[in-house]
Each structure stands twice: as structure tokens, then as C-alpha cells.
N, C-alpha and C positions, 0 to 999 in steps of 0.2 A: 654562895657560888652558883647555886642553881638559878638564882634570879638573874645573874649575869648571863648564864648560858641561855636562859629563856629569852632575855632581851636581845641577845645576838641572833637567836633564831628568828625572832619577829623581824629584826632588821634585814636578815637575809631574804625573808619573804617579801617584805614591803619594798625594798629598794629595787629589785628586778621588776616588780609590778609597776612601780612608779616610772621606771625607765621605759617599760613597754607602753605604758599609757602615754608618755611623752612622745615616744616614737609614733604611736597611732595618731596622736593629735597633729604631729608634724606632717605626717603623710596626708591627713585630711586637709591641712592648710595648703600643702603643696598642690594637691589635686584641685582645690578650690581656686588657687591662684593660677594654675595652668588653664583652668576653664575660663576664668576671667580674662586671662591673656588671649586665649583663643577667640573669645567673644570680641575683645578689643580689636584684634587683628581683622576680624570679619567686618566690624563697624568701620574701620579705617579703609578697608578695601571698598566697601560700599560708598564711603565718602569720596574716595578717589574716583570711582566711576561717575558719581554725580558731578564732581568737579570737571572731569574730562568732558562730560556732556555739556555742562554749562560753558566750558571753554570753547567748544565747537560753536555753540549758539552765539557766544560773545564774539567769536571771529567773524561769523556771518553778519551779526548786527554791527560790528565795527566796520566791516567792509561797506555795508549799505549806508551807514552813517557817514563814512568817509566820502563815498561817491556823492551823497547828497550835499555835503559841504563843498566838494569840488564843483558841482553843478551850480550851486548858489554863488560860489566865488567867481566862476567864469561868467555868470549872468550879470555881474555888476558892470556898469558902464565904464568905470575907471579901469577895471581889469581888461574888458574888451578893447578899450582904446590901446592897451599895450599890444594886443594881438591884432587889432585892425578889423577883423571880421569874425563872424560866428557862422556855423554851418550845422545842418541837421535835417530832420525829416518832419514835416508838418503838412499832411495831405499833399506831399510832393517834396522833392529834395531841394533845399534852399541854401543860398549863401547870402548873408546879410551883413551890412556894414555895422560898425560898433554903435553908431548913433541911430541906426534904423532908417536912415535917409535913403538907402539904396538896398534893393533886394532882387535877386535873380532866383526864380523857382523853375524847376523842370518837372513836368508831369508827362504821362504818356500811357499808351496801351498797345497791345498786340492782339489780333484776332486770327485764329487759324481754325479751319474746319474742313469738312468733307460733305459733298452733296451727291445724292443718288437720284436717278430719274428713270421713268418708264422707258422701255426699249424703243418705242416709236416716237420719242420726242427728239428735238433738234439739239438738245444740250447733252453734254457728255458727263458721265460720272467722273468726279475729280475732287482731289484735295484743292483747297483754295485759301488764299490769304485775303481777308476782308479789310485789312488795314494794319499798318504799323505806324503809329503816330508819336511824334515827339513835339511837345509844346514848351516854349520858353516864354515865361512872363517876367517882365522887368518893371519895377515900380521905382519912382523917383520922388522923394519929398512928399509922398502921399498925395500928390497932385497929378502925376503923369504915369500912365500905364502903357507899355508897349508889349505886343505879343507877336511871336513868330511861331507858326505851326507847320510842320512838314508831315506829309504822308509818304513814307518811303516806298510804297508800292501803289501810289495813288493814280498814276496815269495808265489807264488800261487800254491797250490797243484794240482797234476794231469797233469801239463804242457800242458793243452789243452784249454786255453782261459779263459775268465772271466765268461762264462755262462754255464759251465758244473756243474753237481750236486756233483762232488767230490772236489769242490774248498774249500780251506781254506787259510787264510791269516796270514802271520807271518812277523815280522820286518826283514829288510834286509839291509845290508851295501851296498851302491852303490859306491860313490867316497870316496877314502881315499889316498891322495897323498901329497907330499911336492914338491914345485917348487922353484928353485933358479932363481931369476930374475936378470940376469947379465946385458945385454943390450937388446934393442928392437930386435936386430938381433939374440941373442943367449940366450936361457933359457933351463933349465934342469928340468925334472919332474920325480919323482920316486914314484911308488905306484899303486893303482888300479884306472884306469881312462878309458874313452872311447878309444877304438881302433880307431885311425884316418884313416877312410876308406870311409864311406858313408856320405851323407848329412842328410837325415831324420833319419838314425840310431843313430845320435848324438844329436838329439833334445830331450829335456825333454817332458814329456807328456803334458805340457802346452804351447809348442812352435810350434807344427806342424800346418799345414794347416787345417787338419780335426781332429776329435776326436781320430781316430786310424791311425797307419801307414799302408803302403801298404804291400801285402802278401810277395813279394820277399824280401823287406827290413826287415820285421819281421823275416823271416827265415834265412837270409844269411848275415846280416850286422855285426854279431858277438857281438856287444855291448861292455861291459866293460871287462877288463882283467888286472890282475897285470902285471906290467912291467916297462920299462925305456924308456923315450922319450926325444928327443931334439926338440926344436921348436923356431921359431922366425919370425919376419916380416921385410922384406927389403923395405926401402924407403916408408913405409906406404901403399904399394900396393900388395906386394907378401909375402904370409905367407906359411911357410913349417912346416911339422911335420913328424918326423921319429921315429919309436918306435919298441921295441922288447918286446914280451909278452909271458906268459906261453902257451897260446893258448887253455886252457881248459875251459875258461869262467870265469864268475864272482865269486869271492871268492874261487877260486880253485888253488891248488898247481899243478905244472906240473906232468904229469903222464908218461912222456917219456923224452929222452934227447934232443928232438927237441923243437924249439921255433917258435912262430908266428912272422912274420915280416910285418909291415904295414907302410903306409905313405900317405900323401896327400899334395897337393899344391892348394892354393886358390889365385886367382887374384881379388883384390878389386878395381874394375874399378872406383869407386867413392871415393877412399881412405878409408882405414880402420878406421881412426880416425874420419871421417865424417859419414860414413855409413858402419857398420860392418855386416849388414844383406844382402848386395848385393855383389855377387861374382860369379866367374867361378871356378868350382871345378874339381879336378882330384885326384883319390885315387887308391891304389893298396894294395893287401893282398896276403901273401904267407905263408902257414903253412903245416906241416906234421900232419894231423889232425885225431884224433880218437874220438873227442867229438861228431861228427855227427852220431855215431852209436846208440845213446840213443833212446830207444823206437822203435827199428827196425833198419835194416841196412841203412835206409835213415836217421832216427832220425830227428834232427832239420834241416837237409838239405832237407826240404820238403816244401810244399806249404800250406799256412794258409789263413783263412779268416782274414780280417783286425782286428777283435776282438779276434783272436788268436786260433781258433779251426783248427786242421789239416784237410785239404782237401785230400792230398795225402801224402804218406810216413809214414803212421801210422804203428803200429806193425803187419803188414801183412807178415813179414818174421822174422825168428828167429834172435835174437841178435847174433852177431859174434864178440867176443872180439878181434879177430885178425884183424878186419877190420880197416886198417889204410893206409893212402896214402897222397900224396901232394895235397893240395888245392891251386888253383891260381885264383885270382879274380881281376877285374878292375871296376872302378866306375867313371862316369863323370856326371856333372850336372851344373846347374846355378840357381841363384836366383836374383830377382829384387824386392826390397822392399823399396819403396819410398812413403812417405805420406800415403794415404789410400789404395794404390794398392800394392798387392803382387802377383808375378808370380813366379812359381818354377817348375823345372823339373829335373829328375834324371834317369840314366840308369845304370844298373849293369849286369856284366857277371861273372859267376863263374863256375869252373869245379873242380871235385874231382876224382883223380886217386886212387881207392881203390885196392891196390896191392894184398891183401890177401883174397878178397871176390870173390869167384868163381861165375861167371855169372854176376857180377856187377862191371865190370872193370872200367868204366868211367861214372860218373854222371856229367851232366852239365846243367846249366840253365841260363836264362837271364830274365830281366824284368825291368820295369821302370814305372814312373808316370809323369803326368803333371797336374798342377792345378793352380787356381787363386782365390784370395779372394779380396773383396773390402769392406771397412768400410765407411759408410756414416754418418757423424756427423750431429746430429739434433739440437744441442744446439748453434752452432756458436762459441763455445769456445774450446780451446785446452785442454780438460779435459779427453781425452781418451775414451769418450763415442761414441756410434754410432751403426747403424744397419749394420749387417754383412751379406754378400752374398758369397757363395762358390760353386765352381764346381771342380771336380777332377776325373781323369781317370787313371787306371793302367792296365798293361799287364804283365803276368807272364807265363813262359814256363819252365818246368822241363823235361829232357830227360835222357835216359840211352842208350849210344851208342851200348853197347853189351848186350842187354836184353836177357832174358831167365832164365832158372833155376827156382828157387823158386818164382821169381816175374813175370815171363812171360813178362819181359820188362816193362818199364814205359814211353815209348815214348808218346808224345802228351799230357802230363798233363798241360793243359793251363787253366788260370783263368783270366777273365776280371772283373774288379770292377769299378762300377760307383758310385760316391758319390756327392750328392747335399746337401747343407746346408744353414741354416739361423741362425742368432743369434743376440744377443744384448749385447754390452758392456756398463754397467752402468757407469763405470769409468775405470781407469787403473788396478783396483784390482778385480772387480767382473764381470764375463762374463758368459752368458748362451748361449750354442750352441745346435742346433738340426741338426742331420745328418740322411739322408736317404741313405742306402747303398744297392746296387744291386750287387750280386755276380753271375757270370755265369761261370760254369766249363764245359769243353767239353768232359770230361771223368769221368765215374762214378766208383769209387772204394770204399774204406772203409767208408769215412765220407763225400763224395761229395754230393751235392744236387741231388735229384731225383724227377721226377714227378710221377704221379700216375701209369705210366707204368713201373717204375723202371729204366728208362733210364736217360740220362743226363738232367739236368734242371737248374733252377735258384732258388735263395733264396734271401729274402729281410729282412733287419733289420732297425728298427727305434730307434734312440738313442737321448736322451736329457741329457745334462751334464752341471753342474754348477761348475765353477772354481773360487776359491778365493785365491789370492796370496798376499804375503807381503814381 
């Protein structure tokens, strides 16, 4: 009996202990499982975050990939034939036929600035528009090229620069020609275009070293004229242009039986296809000219400030409609434009035999300039941006070999011009330039600078200009 009671006592002790041990083990298992579950939840949350991030990247990648597919699809000729034309921007806005046989491209630029002058000068402080250009180029079958260019503020009243109080602005036709593209060595152009003679005289307002061209180039380079031209490039290094023009200037019908003859040759020492901005230049011009009599017997054959006001050759003698004679001119120069550095120089000589102008038998002049600019990129990227530095010097001399009569001779009309500039190009399309220009004339006549004593002097101008091009 005692043994049974002892056995029951042991069972009464062991059974609760076993139950308690099982309960403890169960609690440990539950705690462990809860911890594992918590860790699993954290892992799932982290995975969800990774998936969300990947999903965003996938959406971006999918969009880019889809856009690429669409562009490739639209670039196929079979697809473009369904649409008929393609359009976009490639150094200008264009519309192109599906087969590429026809293309219309529009480019242009606008220039707006402000100029400040000393108090004793004849020019007025003023905001100015140096040009609003729209150019339309059409190509046909890769063999024909037509260009029409407008300057919406091109015709400036008074013919005496940008800063005179009689100025007004009117739209003006600049280029208007058709060119047959036969071979690289032989092309034919018909219409109004630049007379192939000078370097700076053929630049657009947005292409020169400084804001304005130099005095002798402004007065004597002739500019545009209706005519006929043959041109071409030999072996990618030697370019020639030969032309015949009316000789009366832009948008003018010939007023005599004589024509203007001009030509130039350029040697592209770095090859034209590689660098068409670096070359050695030679030009000539020959004309029986009566256009130069405007606003005086000198007329446009005079000396100007860079911003266009006459210094000499103003209407200080009566117009002589019979004043006409042969003009002969030569021009030489060179440019080096590689990377951020641009160096350029030009020299021009011209004479005018005025056969019917008593006392003004032979007018001749010469002048030139040399300058350099450098653009320092600050971003480290090839984005067209950078800080610009500039210096430029020019010399001009206009003389009359047989002076006397109404003019008392015009020997020694010389002008020195010093230009210094800084600027910044935000990119290839937006540029701000600031130029300081010092003009020194050694003879005082109608509109030349004077000091307080009324003798020869100097004048200064400060200009800031913004250019936007597309």
C-alpha cells in the first residue's frame, strides 16, 4: 500500500513539472516563431521597397525604350511615306519630304543692345536693334539650293549709322538666289548675294569678331548686289568665286550699261570639310561706279565709325550726277579659327577714277584690321558656353590725289579704331557681348570727333549686345 502511495506521490510531482516544461517549451517556440515572422515581415517590406524602386526605373527605361522605338519606326522610309513629311530641328527648324528630295529649313537670329557715348559726340545714347534675320533655305534633289533672307529692321533711314535721331527701321530683302549644285568643283548661282570680295564684309552681324565691322570695310566692301556667280572647291582646299553684278548695291537695278566684276580665292589649309573657318583669302573688284556719289561726291566712298556714322565724305560738296568712273580694289587676309582661339586680319586697297568730277579726279584709300578672340569654357563640357575675351585694331586712310576745288582736297583722312571686349556665351544659341570702342581721327571735318578747342580728337563708345540665334 505504501508503494502505491509513493508512486502516486511521484506522479503528482512529475506530471505538473512535465506540463510546466511543455508550457515553457511552447512559449519559447512561440517567441521564436514570432521573431521569425517579424523578420520575415521586415524582409518582405524591404523587398517591396526594392521592387517599387525597380518599378520606377523600369517605367523610365520603358518610356525611353518606347520613345526610341517610335523614333526608329518614324525614321523608316516606308512609314514616312505614309505621313508624307518629317520635321524637327537640326541646326535649324526643317520640314523634309519622305524621300529626302525636298527640304525647307528656317534659321535666324536677333540682336538687341544699348550704346553709350561721351557727352560731346554727335551720337545719342540709345537702345538699338542690330538685326532681326530670318533665312529660308530650300534644297531640291540635292542639286538645287534656293535661299531667301530678310532683315526685318534692315533699312535704316538717314544712312548715317544706328545712333542718329533720324533713324527708322523697315524690312529689307537681303539674300535671294538660286544655286545649281553640279559638282564640288563647279556651281552656278543667280540672284542677289554677297559680292565675293572681302572677308569681314561677307560676315553676318552675328559672325564677326566684334559687335561692329571696321570703318574701311563698312564703307568700301560693297555688300550684296544682284548678279551671276560661278563657284566651286578644288580638292577640298582651294575655293574660287567669280561674279558679275549690277554694281548699284542691294535691291537695285543697273543704272548704266556697265557691270561690276568681282572674285575671290580662298586656301583652306586645314581642308574645308574639316574647318571652313580657317583660310587665306584674296579678292578683287572692278566697277564703273556711280553709286558712290550718294550724299556728296564722296558718298559711301567715305570713312565711317564702326557703328556707321560718317566721319569724312559727308554732304560737304554738291551732288554731281555725272560723277562716274572706274573703281578698282584688292583685298587680302587670313583667318585661324581652331577650338577656342580665333585670329583674323584683313587689308583692302581701293581707288576710284571719277572722270567727270572736276577737281576730284582720283579718290583712293586703304585700310585693314587685325584682331583675336578667345573663349574659355567654364563647365568642362562641349556645350558652346564660355567667357569671351577680344582685342581688335584697325587703320583707315582716304586720300584725293588731285584735291582742290569745292573740297580743298581730302588728303590725310585717317582713322584709328581700338576695340576691346568681354562677353559670355551661355550656350551655342545665347551670347552677350560688351565692346569698348575708341575712335581717333587725325583730321576734323564735317562729323569727325573734336575736343573742346575744335581740333582733332577722339571719341569713345560703350556697347552691350545680346544675340539669340536658332
